[in-house]
Structure formats: structure tokens, C-alpha cells
matplotlib code that plots the C-alpha trace (Angstrom):
import matplotlib.pyplot as plt

x = [16.5, 16.6, 14.6, 11.3, 10.8, 7.7, 6.9, 3.7, 2.6, -0.2, -1.5, -3.3, -5.0, -3.8, -6.3, -4.6, -7.6, -6.8, -6.7, -5.5, -2.8, -0.6, 1.8, 4.5, 6.8, 10.3, 9.2, 6.5, 3.3, 1.0, -1.9, -4.2, -7.0, -8.3, -11.3, -11.6, -11.5, -9.3, -7.3, -4.1, -1.8, 1.5, 4.2, 6.9, 9.2, 9.4, 12.8, 13.7, 15.9, 13.7, 9.9, 9.3, 11.1, 8.8, 5.7, 7.1, 7.4, 3.6, 0.9, -2.7, -4.2, -1.7, -2.1, -5.9, -6.0, -4.0, -6.2, -9.2, -7.4, -6.9, -10.7, -12.0, -12.1, -15.0, -16.2, -16.5, -18.4, -17.8, -18.8, -16.0, -13.5, -14.5, -14.1, -10.6, -9.6, -11.0, -8.9, -5.8, -6.4, -6.6, -4.1, -1.2, -0.2, -0.3, 1.7, 4.3, 4.9, 5.3, 7.7, 9.9, 10.3, 11.0, 13.6, 15.4, 15.4, 15.8, 17.7, 17.4, 14.0]
y = [-15.9, -13.8, -14.9, -13.0, -11.1, -9.6, -6.8, -6.0, -2.5, -1.7, 1.8, 4.1, 7.4, 10.5, 9.6, 6.2, 4.4, 1.3, 2.2, -1.0, -3.7, -3.6, -6.4, -5.6, -8.2, -7.5, -8.6, -6.0, -7.2, -4.9, -6.4, -4.7, -5.2, -1.8, 0.2, 1.4, -1.9, -4.9, -4.3, -5.6, -5.2, -6.4, -4.3, -6.6, -4.1, -0.8, 0.4, 0.5, -2.0, -1.5, -1.8, 0.5, 3.3, 2.7, 3.1, 6.3, 7.7, 7.2, 9.8, 9.1, 9.2, 6.6, 4.4, 4.7, 3.9, 0.7, -0.4, 0.1, -1.6, -4.6, -5.0, -4.0, -7.6, -8.2, -4.7, -1.8, 1.2, 4.8, 3.8, 1.3, 3.7, 6.4, 3.8, 3.0, 6.7, 7.1, 4.1, 5.7, 9.0, 7.4, 4.6, 5.8, 8.8, 6.7, 3.9, 6.3, 7.7, 4.2, 3.3, 6.4, 5.4, 1.8, 2.7, 4.8, 2.0, -0.9, 0.2, -3.2, -4.8]
z = [-7.0, -3.8, -0.8, -0.7, 2.6, 4.0, 6.4, 8.2, 9.2, 11.5, 10.7, 13.2, 12.9, 14.6, 17.4, 17.7, 16.3, 14.2, 10.5, 8.9, 8.4, 5.4, 4.2, 1.7, 0.2, -1.1, -4.6, -4.9, -3.4, -1.5, 0.5, 3.0, 5.5, 6.5, 7.6, 4.0, 2.2, 1.8, -1.4, -3.0, -6.0, -7.2, -8.8, -10.2, -11.9, -10.0, -10.9, -7.1, -5.2, -2.1, -2.6, 0.3, -1.6, -4.5, -2.3, -0.9, -4.5, -5.2, -5.2, -4.1, -7.7, -9.1, -6.0, -5.9, -9.7, -9.1, -6.3, -8.6, -11.5, -9.3, -8.9, -12.3, -13.6, -11.1, -10.2, -12.7, -11.4, -10.4, -6.9, -6.7, -8.2, -5.7, -2.9, -4.1, -4.2, -0.6, 0.4, -1.2, 0.5, 3.9, 3.6, 1.4, 3.6, 6.8, 5.1, 3.8, 7.3, 8.7, 5.8, 6.4, 10.1, 9.1, 6.5, 9.1, 11.7, 9.2, 6.1, 4.5, 3.6]

ax = plt.figure().add_subplot(projection="3d")
ax.plot(x, y, z, "-o")
ax.set_aspect("equal")
plt.show()
């Protein structure tokens, strides 16, 4: 088994306000502490060699749905689902920008 590596990303708004901290692991874990909630999910079979590339391929609806799915065993409501979609709208684009830069500067996870 390959060694599992992790990377941490601090996300900021266009105004340079703190938006959140994201941790990704090379085996497909996403974890976050953000201004829009603290959510996590694990994707174990993405079809990508680099988990960052998988995250770059996602759209807000899929990502938000997975954030909600990760919580439905304890929270099931439209309010929670809407909060997860708001999280996805704010966090995923900022994370994708950080990942693009990271992949350019660090081609290997």
C-alpha cells in the first residue's frame, strides 16, 4: 500500500478574508473547517491517480450533494441540504483555484 499523504489548503475570499481550511489526503479524504460549515467526505475510487484532479472535475451540485449525503444519517432536512449547497457554492470554486496553483507548483501529491 502506498503511503497516504495529506495537503492542507487555506482558502481566502477575493477580499483576503479567511474562508476556510481544507485537508485532502492522497487516498480520497476531504475534510474542512470553514465559515460555511465543517464538512467532510471520502471518495475511495475516483478513477484519478491524483485526488486533486478529481476535485477539479467536480461541479457544485455533485459536491454539495456529497456534503449533504455525508450528514444525512444524523440530519435530514431541506435546511441542511440548502446549507450544504451554499457550502459547495462558496468552498468548491475557491478550492479548485488553490488546487490548480498547487498542481502547477507541485505536480505530485
